[in-house]
N, C-alpha and C positions, 0 to 999 in steps of 0.2 A: 504494500500500500504506500502511496506517495503522499506528500503534503499537498495541500490545496493552494494553488496559485491564485492570488487575488486578481479579480477581474476589474476592480475599481482602482484607477490610478491614484485615488486619494487615500488608499490604505497605506498607512505609514509602516516603516520597517519594524517599529516597536510592537505592532500588532501581529507580525508574522508568526511568533510562537503560538498564538492562539489558533492559528489555522493549521493545526497539526493532525495527528492520526485519527482522532474521533471525528473531526470535521471531514476528513477525507473519506471515512467510512460512511458517514451520513450522506455526503454528496454522492458517493458511488451508489448507495442504495436508492436515493431519490432519482438519480439519472437512469437507473435501471428500471424505473417505473414502479418501485415499491412505495406504497402509502405508509408513512411512518407515524405510529402513535407510541405512547409510552411503553406499552408491553413489547412491541416489536423491537424498539430501541433497547430495552432491557435485555432482550435475547442476545444482543451484541455488546452487552456491558456498557451501554451508554445510558447513564442515569439522569443526565441533565439535558434532555433533548431540546428543550426550548432555548437553552443557552447556546447549543451548537447551531440551531437554526438562526439565532441572532447573529452569531459570528459569520455565518455564510451569507446572510442578507447584507451585513455590513461590508462584506467582500464583493458585493455586487450581484449575487445570484438571486434570481426571482423564484421565490418559494411560496406556494399557495398554502393556505391553512383554513381549517374550519373547526369550530368547537363541536365536539360530539353531542353535547347537551348544553343548553344555555346557562344552566345553573352550575356548571363545572368549569374548571380551568383546563380540562383535558382537551387537547387538540390533535388533529391529524394533519400531517404535512405531506405535500407532494409537489413535484415539478411537472409542468405541462411541456411536452416536447413540441417543437415547432411543427406545425402542420397536423397536429393530432388534437382533435376536439376533446375537451375535458368533460367528463360525465357528471361532475358535481355542480 
């Protein structure tokens, strides 16, 4: 697994360590078409999924999300591939 290269030129070098292995794993899963929620992320030992999503969004990646239920903070994350209509 490789580190995630920032797509946003405004990401400073000091933030580069935050774009490490867990972010690379999350990005790989999302780009593979997996819809990630807390349980799926936990299967990959990623316990702070929302923090990883925050890092990737700050790096310039477009990641969609929806709350599973309005009264919870639990969300599901996915990326829409260009040319593919999203079902949500």
